[in-house]
C-alpha positions in Angstrom: -39.7 3.8 -3.4 -36.8 4.2 -5.8 -33.7 6.5 -5.7 -31.5 7.0 -8.7 -27.9 7.1 -7.2 -26.3 8.0 -10.5 -23.4 5.6 -10.0 -22.9 1.9 -9.3 -23.5 1.3 -5.5 -21.5 -1.2 -3.5 -23.1 -1.1 -0.1 -26.0 0.4 1.9 -26.9 0.7 5.6 -29.9 2.0 7.5 -29.7 4.3 10.5 -30.4 2.4 13.8 -33.2 4.7 14.9 -34.1 7.3 12.2 -35.5 6.9 8.6 -32.1 7.4 7.0 -30.2 5.2 4.6 -26.6 5.6 3.4 -25.0 4.2 0.3 -21.4 3.9 -0.9 -20.7 4.4 -4.6 -18.1 3.3 -7.1 -16.7 6.8 -7.6 -15.9 7.1 -3.8 -18.9 9.1 -2.9 -21.3 8.3 0.0 -24.9 9.5 -0.1 -27.3 10.0 2.8 -31.1 10.0 2.2 -34.1 10.6 4.4 -37.1 8.5 3.4 -40.8 8.5 4.2 -43.8 6.4 3.1 -45.8 9.5 2.1 -43.0 11.6 0.3 -40.2 11.4 -2.1 -36.8 10.4 -0.5 -34.7 13.5 0.2 -30.9 13.6 -0.3 -29.3 15.1 2.9 -25.6 14.6 2.2 -23.4 13.8 -0.8 -19.7 13.5 0.2 -16.6 12.5 -1.8 -15.2 10.2 0.9 -12.4 8.4 -1.1 -10.5 8.9 -4.3 -11.2 5.2 -5.1 -14.5 3.4 -4.7 -16.5 3.3 -1.5 -17.1 -0.4 -1.0 -18.5 -0.4 2.6 -20.6 1.9 4.8 -21.9 1.4 8.3 -23.6 3.6 11.0 -21.9 3.5 14.4 -22.1 5.3 17.8 -25.9 5.1 18.0 -26.1 6.5 14.5 -24.2 9.7 15.2 -21.3 8.6 12.9 -21.0 6.5 9.8 -17.9 4.8 8.6 -16.8 4.0 5.0 -14.2 1.6 3.7 -12.3 1.7 0.4 -9.7 0.0 -1.8 -7.4 2.9 -0.8 -7.0 0.8 2.4 -8.5 3.5 4.6 -11.6 3.7 6.9 -13.2 7.1 7.2 -15.5 8.3 10.0 -18.0 11.1 9.2 -20.5 13.0 11.2 -24.1 12.1 10.2 -25.6 15.6 10.8 -22.9 17.7 9.1 -20.9 15.3 7.0 -17.7 16.6 8.6 -14.7 14.3 8.8 -14.1 13.0 12.3 -11.2 10.7 11.6 -9.4 8.9 8.8 -7.4 5.7 9.3 -5.2 5.9 6.2 -3.5 2.5 6.6 -6.3 0.6 8.3 -5.5 -2.5 6.2 -2.7 -3.5 3.9 -5.2 -4.3 1.2 -8.5 -3.0 -0.1 -11.2 -2.8 2.6 -14.1 -4.8 1.3 -16.6 -5.2 4.2 -17.6 -3.4 7.4 -20.0 -4.9 9.9 -21.3 -3.9 13.4 -20.4 -6.1 16.3 -21.3 -4.3 19.6 -22.2 -0.7 20.4 -18.5 0.2 20.4 -16.9 -2.3 18.1 -16.9 -3.0 14.3 -15.2 -5.5 12.1 -13.5 -4.9 8.7 -12.4 -7.3 6.1 -10.0 -6.8 3.2 -9.1 -8.3 -0.2 -6.2 -10.4 1.3 -8.4 -12.3 3.7 -7.5 -10.3 6.9 -10.2 -9.4 9.4 -9.7 -6.7 12.0 -11.9 -5.6 15.0 -11.9 -1.9 15.9 -12.8 -0.1 19.1 -14.7 3.0 18.0 -14.1 4.8 21.3 -10.4 4.2 21.4 -10.2 4.5 17.6 -7.8 1.6 17.6 -7.6 -2.0 16.3 -8.1 -4.5 19.1 -8.2 -7.9 17.2 -6.6 -9.0 14.0 -7.1 -12.4 12.2 -5.3 -13.7 9.1 -8.2 -16.0 8.5 -8.3 -16.4 4.7 -6.3 -16.3 1.5 -8.7 -14.3 -0.6 -11.2 -11.4 -0.2 -13.5 -11.2 2.7 -17.0 -11.4 1.2 -19.2 -11.2 4.3 -19.2 -11.4 8.1 -21.8 -11.9 10.8 -21.5 -11.8 14.6 -22.7 -14.4 17.2 -23.2 -12.1 20.2 -23.6 -14.7 22.9 -20.3 -16.5 22.2 -18.4 -13.4 21.0 -17.5 -15.2 17.8 -17.2 -13.6 14.4 -18.1 -15.7 11.3 -16.4 -14.7 8.1 -16.7 -16.0 4.5 -14.2 -15.6 1.7 -13.6 -16.0 -2.0 -11.2 -18.7 -1.1 -14.2 -21.0 -0.5 -13.9 -21.3 3.3 -15.8 -20.1 6.4 -13.9 -19.0 9.5 -14.9 -18.6 13.1 -12.9 -15.9 15.0 -13.0 -15.9 18.8 -12.8 -12.4 20.0 -12.1 -13.3 23.6 -9.1 -15.5 22.8 -8.1 -13.5 19.8 -7.6 -16.5 17.5 -9.2 -18.3 14.6 -11.1 -21.0 16.5 -12.4 -23.0 13.5 -12.2 -23.0 9.7 -14.1 -25.1 7.1 -12.6 -27.2 4.4 -12.4 -25.7 0.9 -15.8 -25.9 -0.7 -14.5 -25.5 -4.3 -16.9 -22.6 -4.5 -16.7 -18.9 -3.5 -18.6 -18.1 -0.3 -20.3 -14.8 -0.8 -22.8 -14.2 2.0 -23.6 -15.5 5.5 -26.3 -15.5 8.1 -26.9 -17.3 11.5 -30.3 -19.0 11.9 -32.2 -21.5 13.9 -31.4 -19.8 17.2 -27.6 -20.0 16.6 -27.6 -23.7 15.5 -27.2 -23.2 11.8 -24.9 -21.0 9.6 -26.1 -20.4 6.1 -23.7 -19.4 3.3 -24.5 -18.2 -0.2 -22.2 -19.3 -3.0 -21.0 -18.4 -6.5 -22.8 -21.3 -8.1 -26.1 -20.6 -6.4 -26.1 -23.3 -3.8 -26.8 -22.5 -0.1 -24.4 -24.3 2.3 -25.7 -25.2 5.8 -23.2 -25.6 8.6 -24.1 -26.9 12.0 -22.7 -24.8 14.9 -19.6 -26.4 16.3 -19.1 -28.6 13.3 -17.6 -26.3 10.7 -15.3 -28.6 8.8 -17.9 -29.5 6.2 -21.4 -28.4 5.5 -24.2 -30.5 6.9 -26.5 -29.8 3.9 -26.3 -28.3 0.4 -29.5 -26.6 -0.8 -29.8 -26.1 -4.6 -32.4 -23.9 -6.2 -30.9 -20.5 -7.1 -30.1 -20.4 -10.8 -27.1 -18.0 -10.3 -24.9 -16.8 -7.5 -26.3 -15.8 -4.1 -24.6 -12.5 -3.5 -26.4 -11.3 -0.3 -28.5 -12.8 2.5 -30.6 -11.3 5.3 -32.4 -13.2 8.0 -36.2 -12.6 8.1 -36.7 -14.9 11.2 -35.2 -18.0 12.6 -36.8 -20.2 9.9 -36.6 -18.0 6.8 -34.3 -15.7 5.0 -34.3 -13.3 2.0 -31.8 -13.8 -0.7 -30.5 -11.5 -3.4 -29.1 -13.2 -6.5 -27.1 -12.4 -9.6 -30.2 -12.7 -11.7 -31.7 -9.6 -10.0 -34.4 -11.5 -8.2 -35.2 -11.2 -4.4 -36.5 -14.5 -3.0 -38.1 -15.7 0.2 -36.3 -18.9 1.3 -37.3 -21.4 4.0 -34.5 -23.2 6.0 -35.1 -26.7 7.3 -37.3 -27.5 5.5 -35.2 -26.1 2.6 -37.4 -24.5 0.1 -37.5 -21.4 -2.1 -41.0 -20.2 -1.2 -41.1 -17.9 -4.2 -39.6 -14.7 -5.7 -41.0 -11.7 -3.8 -39.5 -8.9 -5.9 -37.4 -8.3 -9.0 -34.9 -5.4 -8.6 -33.7 -5.5 -12.2 -32.0 -7.8 -14.7 -28.6 -7.0 -13.0 -27.0 -8.6 -10.0 -28.2 -7.5 -6.6 -25.2 -6.2 -4.7 -26.7 -5.9 -1.2 -29.9 -6.2 0.9 -30.6 -4.6 4.3 -33.6 -4.0 6.6 -34.6 -0.6 8.0 -34.4 -0.2 11.7 -38.2 -0.8 12.2 -38.0 -3.7 9.6 -40.8 -2.0 7.6 -38.6 -1.7 4.5 -36.2 -3.9 2.7 -33.5 -2.0 0.9 -31.8 -3.4 -2.3 -29.1 -2.0 -4.5 -28.0 -3.3 -7.9 -25.9 -2.6 -10.9 -28.7 -0.5 -12.4 -27.6 2.3 -10.1 -30.9 2.3 -8.2 -31.6 2.0 -4.5 -35.0 0.5 -4.0 -37.0 0.4 -0.7 -39.6 -2.4 -0.7 -42.5 -2.3 1.8 -42.1 -5.7 3.5 -45.7 -6.0 4.4 -46.6 -5.7 0.7 -44.0 -8.1 -0.7 -44.6 -10.7 2.0 -48.4 -10.4 2.2 -49.1 -12.9 -0.6 -46.8 -15.4 1.0 -48.2 -15.4 4.6 -50.2 -18.6 4.3 -47.2 -20.4 2.8 -45.0 -19.0 5.6 -47.4 -20.3 8.3 -47.3 -23.8 6.8 -43.5 -23.7 6.6 -43.3 -22.5 10.2 -45.3 -25.6 11.2 -43.0 -27.9 9.2 -39.9 -26.2 10.6 -41.1 -26.8 14.1 -41.7 -30.4 13.3 -38.3 -30.7 11.6 -36.6 -29.1 14.7 -37.8 -32.0 16.8 -35.7 -34.4 14.7 -32.2 -34.5 13.4 -31.1 -31.1 12.0 -28.5 -32.8 9.8 -30.8 -35.2 8.0 -31.4 -34.8 4.3 -34.3 -32.6 3.4 -36.2 -31.8 0.2 -34.5 -29.0 -1.6 -37.0 -28.6 -4.5 -38.5 -25.1 -4.6 -42.3 -24.9 -4.1 -42.8 -22.5 -7.1 -39.8 -22.2 -9.4 -39.3 -18.8 -11.0 -40.4 -18.4 -14.6 -36.8 -18.4 -15.9 -36.3 -21.9 -14.4 -39.1 -23.5 -16.3 -38.0 -26.1 -18.7 -34.7 -26.8 -16.9 -33.7 -30.3 -16.0 -34.5 -31.5 -12.5 -31.4 -32.1 -10.3 -30.5 -35.8 -10.2 -30.2 -35.7 -6.4 -33.7 -34.3 -6.0 -35.2 -37.0 -8.3 -33.2 -39.7 -6.5 -34.4 -38.5 -3.0 -38.0 -38.4 -4.2 -37.9 -42.0 -5.5 -36.3 -43.1 -2.2 -39.0 -41.4 -0.2 -41.7 -43.1 -2.2 -40.0 -46.5 -1.8 -39.8 -46.3 2.0 -43.4 -45.0 2.2 -44.5 -48.2 0.4 -42.6 -50.4 2.8 
């Protein structure tokens, strides 16, 4: 399914229980659509939420409310059924609001262009935690529920771990000399995966955040967005407009599963029933991909990777692994093989002979 938004989209979010999807646009509008597998998506709401762009949108309060964030430093709460304004926090941040993520049923986190992360209680409509974690824009965040820790990535090239119970930045990585743009937690909380501006995926071991334990090459351009498919695989959206299925430990790009457009993919998200994968790009389109269809051809490969991942988990998580993609995309053909990959292959053959 495709929806022409008419303007460049910055963010999307699916309703937690209904077939609804919201998008925030560059002109400050937020659109709400109802979708179905047997009919054309229907536009339910079109609201001019901000005078500047709408960079972030999230459903909260069991889907009765959705929030928007903007470079005007405000966060706006809107009623999902009527579109009526519930509340507006005019000075939520001192800089442009760039990201919104859900934490618990009653808390959300927001990140701005100056590297500040704030946690909000949606019942009290007040800020309950504030972290000056970074020196540049907050690109992405994810929440570790069990430990009540918030992972943030930034354009300053660092990853932060904010402890919500102690209200402090518990850990921060060293500068990676590369913008960190996206983040997911995998391997049952043991690995944190970050997408970067150069296209590498950085793997951090939980509790050891100073430096990455592995660096996985393979994406030809920046990895702007990541979503976790399961504990062993993720789906990436890249600047080249390609959506890829990626295995983690063993590190492999299984293969491209869809191509949104020739423009960068801004954001990916799963529907509440995980039937659809939503993608937005600079082509002003929202596309809803049927996950069964796009992953069906990869099932045998996924099964093999799952066996390999189980075998890998029995060993040392931090050991070097093969990072060569199984089936490189067409636009990668003819490019030189990375020296590290060639070196590791020769070493593996040498020890096998011994």
